[in-house]
C-alpha positions, -999 to 999 in steps of 0.1 A, spaced: 652 -637 -244 688 -637 -231 688 -657 -199 723 -651 -185 751 -626 -187 773 -651 -205 747 -654 -233 746 -616 -236 784 -613 -236 787 -639 -263 762 -623 -286 776 -588 -279 812 -599 -286 802 -617 -318 784 -587 -332 811 -564 -320 838 -584 -338 817 -583 -370 813 -545 -366 850 -538 -360 863 -561 -388 839 -546 -414 846 -510 -402 884 -516 -406 879 -531 -440 856 -502 -451 881 -476 -438 908 -493 -459 885 -492 -490 878 -455 -483 916 -448 -481 923 -466 -514 892 -456 -534 904 -421 -546 934 -435 -563 920 -467 -579 914 -469 -617 880 -469 -633 882 -506 -640 889 -513 -603 861 -490 -591 833 -515 -594 851 -541 -573 859 -516 -546 824 -502 -546 809 -537 -542 832 -545 -513 824 -512 -497 786 -517 -500 790 -553 -485 809 -538 -456 782 -512 -450 755 -539 -450 775 -560 -426 781 -531 -403 743 -523 -403 736 -559 -395 761 -559 -367 745 -528 -352 711 -544 -355 724 -575 -336 739 -553 -309 707 -534 -305 686 -565 -302 710 -581 -278 709 -550 -256 671 -549 -258 666 -584 -248 692 -584 -220 675 -588 -186 704 -596 -164 731 -570 -171 736 -542 -146 758 -524 -171 733 -516 -198 741 -479 -197 777 -486 -206 767 -510 -235 741 -485 -247 767 -457 -248 791 -480 -268 762 -488 -292 756 -450 -297 793 -446 -305 791 -474 -331 761 -457 -347 779 -424 -350 810 -441 -364 788 -459 -390 773 -425 -402 807 -410 -404 820 -441 -424 791 -439 -448 797 -402 -454 834 -407 -460 827 -437 -483 804 -415 -505 830 -387 -506 857 -412 -516 835 -425 -544 831 -389 -557 868 -382 -555 876 -414 -574 851 -405 -600 866 -371 -604 902 -383 -604 895 -409 -631 884 -383 -655 908 -372 -682 919 -336 -684 894 -330 -712 866 -346 -692 876 -326 -661 874 -294 -682 840 -304 -696 828 -313 -661 840 -280 -648 821 -262 -676 791 -283 -669 792 -274 -632 796 -237 -641 767 -240 -664 746 -255 -636 757 -226 -613 747 -201 -639 713 -218 -644 708 -219 -606 717 -182 -604 694 -174 -632 666 -194 -616 672 -177 -583 671 -143 -601 639 -153 -618 623 -165 -586 632 -132 -570 618 -113 -599 586 -133 -596 584 -125 -559 590 -88 -566 563 -89 -593 538 -106 -570 545 -81 -542 541 -52 -567 508 -67 -579 497 -70 -544 506 -34 -537 489 -22 -569 457 -41 -559 458 -26 -524 465 9 -538 436 6 -563 413 -4 -535 424 26 -515 420 50 -545 385 37 -551 377 41 -514 391 77 -515 372 84 -547 339 73 -530 347 94 -500 354 124 -523 321 118 -541 304 118 -507 321 150 -497 311 167 -530 275 155 -525 276 171 -490 290 203 -505 262 205 -531 237 199 -503 252 227 -482 252 250 -512 215 243 -518 207 248 -482 226 281 -482 208 292 -513 174 285 -498 184 303 -466 195 333 -486 162 334 -505 143 332 -473 163 360 -457 158 382 -488 120 374 -487 119 382 -450 139 414 -456 114 425 -483 84 418 -461 100 437 -432 107 467 -456 71 465 -468 58 464 -433 79 495 -423 66 514 -453 30 505 -445 36 516 -409 50 549 -420 21 555 -443 -4 547 -415 14 570 -392 14 598 -418 -23 592 -424 -31 593 -387 -11 625 -383 -29 640 -413 -63 631 -398 -54 645 -364 -41 677 -380 -73 680 -401 -95 675 -370 -76 701 -351 -78 726 -379 -115 720 -383 -121 724 -346 -103 757 -341 -111 773 -374 
């Protein structure tokens, strides 16, 4: 635990000097990397990685010093400075990787650059083909899903149609039975009327016979 402000300031300044010196050195390496030869590349890369490790160690020391500081009333200022260092470290690491890529590309011969360009174009074509294939698979899957859904609806509609046809047949049977009953009732009514007419004629004949017999 840091017991005094002087202890904290000493630790902070030591880690800060380590951070700044390695950051400056790494920035110099970043500026020089794109133009160095292939034989120099490994040395510069090793120096750059050493600087990055030292910068990370310095930030760790700054973080621990700030975490264990119990006496400073300016922790917010130091924490803000630490966040700035962290952002600068991320930027330096990104720039360092870009410088390595530039050096690698610049060290290629004209033939190698053309071959690399063709290779990159080939990768782009492969990626484009893969994307097209993925889209085709997606369309095929969607089409299959639509076909399954449509087939289910067709089967459902077919079942409904069969039910409707069954109802139609039942209605036709019922209509036929009703027609037969009506015809039977009509025949019985006609027969009853004929019988009634015959009875009436017979009664009239009997009455006429009685009158004739009475007055003759």
